[in-house]
Every structure is written in structure tokens, then in C-alpha cells.
N, C-alpha and C positions, 0 to 999 in steps of 0.2 A: 403357424409357427408352434403354438401350445398343442394343437393337435398332434402334429408330428412328434412333439416331446413326449406328450402322453402315450402315444403309440410305442415310441422307443422305450420308455419306462416300463410299459406293459410286457414288452418282448423280453427285456432284461428280468423282469420279475418271473415270467414263466420259464426262461431259461434257468433260473435259479431253482425254481421248484422241480423241473425235470433233473437237474444235477442232484437235488435233494432226494429223488425216487432212488437213484443208484446209491447213494450215501447210506440208505437204509439198508441196502444189500449189503454193503461194506460192513455196517454196523452188526448185521445179524450172522453174517458169514465168517468175517476175519478171526473172531474167538476160536471158532472151531476148524481154522485153516481149510475152509471149503473154498470151492471154485465161485468166482464172482460172477460167472457167464453160466455155468452150467450146474444143476438142471434150471430150467426157466422158473420164475417165481411161482409160489404154490402156497396154498393154504395150510399153515402148520398144524390145523386140526385135524382135517380130511384129506390133505393132498391134492385139492382140487387145483389144477393148472389155471393160473389167473390169466383171463383173456386181455387183451390190449385195451379194450373198452373199459375193464374193471380196474386198469392200472394207470389211469391218468392222474397226475399229482393232485393232491387236495380235492378234486372234484369227485372222483370216483368214491372216496371216503365218505364224503357228504351224501351222495346218490344211493349209496348202499346202507346208509345208516350206521356206519362203522360196523358191518358185519359181513361175513363171507356170503356170497351169493349162493354157494352150494348147501353148507352145513348150518349157515345162521350164526356161526361161532363170532364172538366177538373179535375184532381187530384191534391190536394195540393203538392207543393214542400216540404212540411213538411216531409211527409212520407220517401223520399229518404234522406233528410238531416238527420233525426233521425236515419236511418239504418246505413248510412255512419258514422255518428258520434260515434255510438256504436260500429261499426266494428274497427275504428280507434283507439278508446280508448281500446278496448280489445287487440289488437295487440300491442300497446303501452305498456300497463301494462306487458304483456306477455314478451315482449322484455327486459323490465327493471326489473322485479321480477321473471320470468321464471314459470314453472309449480309448483307453491307452493301455500300453503294455502293463503298466501299474496295477490297472483294474484287473486283468487275467491273473497276473502273479499273486496279488492278494486274495482273490476269491480262490485260488488253488490252496492258498496257505489256510483260508479260514474253512474251505471244505474238510481239510485234514483235520483240523482242530475240532470240527463238529463231529466227526466219526471218533475221535480219541474221546471227546466228552462223554458221549454216550456208552462207549465201550468200556472205558474205566469207570464210570458210575455203577455200571451194572456187574462188571467182571472183576473189576480191581486189577486191570491190566492195561498196558499201553503198547501196541504191538510195534516190534521194531520194523515190520514192513512198511510203517508209514513214517515213523521218526527218522530212521537211517537214510532212506532216499531224500526224505524232506531236508535234512542237513546238507546234503550234496547238492540238491535242488536250489535251495536257498543260497549257496556259495556260488554256484554256476550263474544265477539270474543276477547276481550283483555285478558281474562283469559286463552285463548288458544294459542293466537299468541303473545309470549312474547317480540318480538322486536318492537312491534308497527310498523309494516310495514317499519322497516329500516329507519324510518323517524325522529327517536326521541332517544336520549341517555337513558332517563327514560324508564324502562319496566314496563310491567304489568298492572293491572287494575286501579292503583292508577292514572296514567297519563290519561287514559280515564276518569275517574270519575271527575279529575280536570277539564279536556277538557269540559265537561259537563257543570259543574259549571261556568268556565271562559266563555264559548260561551254564553250559555244562560243569565248568570248573567251581563255581559258586556253589551250586547244590552238591555237588561231590564232595567239597570241603565241610558243609553242614552236615552231610549224612555220615561222614567219616567222624566228626567231632561227636555227634550224638551217639553213634555206636560205640566209640571210645568211652563216652562218660556212663551210658546206660547198659552197655553190653547187648543192646538190642538193635535190631535193623529198624530204623525209623522211616527211611525214604528208598523206595525201589530205584533201580536203575534206569526204569522207563520215565520217570520225571526228569532225571538228569538228561535223559537224551531229547526229551520234549523240549525242555527248556533251551537246550543247545540249537534245536531246530528253529525256535523262536527268534533266538540271537542271530541266526543265519539269515532268516528273511528280514527281521526289523532292526538289526545292528544293535550295537552293545547298548547304546543309552536305553534301549526299551527294557532290558534285564532287570535294574534295580526297581523300575516302576512296576513291572510284572511279578517281581516277588513281593513287592510292598501291598499291591492290589490283591493278589491271590491270598497271602498270608493274613490281610485283614478280613477279607470276605469269608475265609476259611475259618478264621476264629469266631468271628460274629455267629456264623450259621452253626459251626460246632458247638459253642456255648448254648445257643437256642435250643438246638436238639436235646442236648444234655439236661436241660432244665425241663423241656417239655416230656422226654422220655425218662426223667429221673434216673438217669445212669450217670456214673462216676467219669473220671476223666480219662479213662482208658478207651473210651468211645473213638474209633478209628473211622477216619474218612479218608476216601481217595483224594489225592492232591492234584491230580491232573485236570479235573473240571475246572477247579479255580484257577490254575494256570491258563487255561483256555479264556476263561472270562477276562483274566488280567491283560492277555494279549489282544483280544478283540476290543477291548476298553481302550487300550494303548491306540491301536489304529486309528478309532474314531475321535477319542478326547484325550489322548496322551499330552500333548502340547499344551492345551488348554488347562488340563488339571495340574500339570507341573508349574505353568507360570502362576497360576492361581494360589498355588501352595507357597511358590517362593516370595509372593507379596503379602503373605499374612504375617 
């Protein structure tokens, strides 16, 4: 039995790594609105068409020493990091939820969040091509997965719909108030649509947790960077990665952290 379980976990890990390889394509091509299918993967330095045996997730990077086979240029560490992150998320979700529709739904969500994390971190944009279909997909899935991923007591589509309104509406109000007071834009529309997507998938109760967790981590990292770089309070950080962190934290530890906080 343990051997079968170990084989299954390995299979899920490999599946996650393979998906991670595709997520890398999305991360590099979506900001430039390039096709995700054509042309095939190639070295950004010399244009060398990457062969299938050089495109094995995680393994190829290690075997090639992190360099292109043709020109020996350095390959970004982001490739194996994304593949490993996707593999670990797939395995963790599988351990928590088992081979259920919930696993596939949340892995789809987490995959989208990983892509957004890295794109926003580098380009300061959150592509509508992910968030808008994500909002619709999260709402549609709520009609078929009644337990809302076992993360909330309220079942059905109403939780998802309220989550969309609470997620998008709360940040919209914050952004509007900030702009009214400072006469400056403090939060982009991408963040608003991202939190609406999170509410669609995870339900309305996830929204306060995600906002609190992302604000806390964003503040801590922002203050640390300002001290380290000796910059003033105008240092700007993309908020999307922190929202992504908060959402994933909620999936795995949300209930436990909320219960712990209420008992303090």
C-alpha cells in the first residue's frame, strides 16, 4: 500500500512539474502577448530550438548545469523554481484533498496564481487574460463543487458570487479612497480583478484573510527593503505577489490560522 501511495505521489509531483514547464511559457510570453504554442521553446540568447530531451522539467536544468546546450548562456533560475513550485503545490493539494474535483479546481487556481505572481513581480502587470476568465471559471465551478473546496461552511454559487463582489469591491473602495485623498493612483485594476478571482474560487470568507495576510507580508517586506536599500517611503512594490501568497496560505492554513487568532 505504501509503495502504491509513493508511486501515486511521485506521479502527481511529476504532473505538477510538467504543468510548471507550461507555466514558464505563460510567464515569459503573456506580457508580450505572444502565442503560447508557436514558435516552439528556444534559447533567448542564440535562438537554439530546445530539443525534447533538453526540456524535461527540473531534470534537464540540472543535467545542463543551468546553461544552453548550444551557446552555453545562463538559463534563468526562474525555470526550475516555477517547475518545483508547481510540483510541490500539486503534491500538497493532492495530499490535502485527494483525487477529487476539488484537487483539480484548486490546482488550476494555484497555477494561475503562480503565473500572476511572477509576471507582476517582473512586469508590474496582472494580465486580464488570466483574471477575467478566472472569475468566470471560479463562479461556474461553484455550481458543481458544492462544498466550496471544504474551506467554507456556506455552500453553492452564492458564496462564490459574494466572494467576487467582496474581493473586487473591497479593493475598488480602497483604491478609490486612496486616489481621492492623495490624488494619485495607488492600486491598479489588475489587483482588483485578481482578488475578485480569488473570491470566486475560494468564497467570500477568504477575502478578509487574504487582504490581511497580503498587507502584513507586503508591509514587512517593504519596510525591510527600504531599510536595506536606504530608500524612502515612496518605494513601490507590486501587490499581486502578496495577494497570491495570501490566497495560497488560506488554502492550506486558513482555517487553522483564523481559529488560532480567535483564541488569542
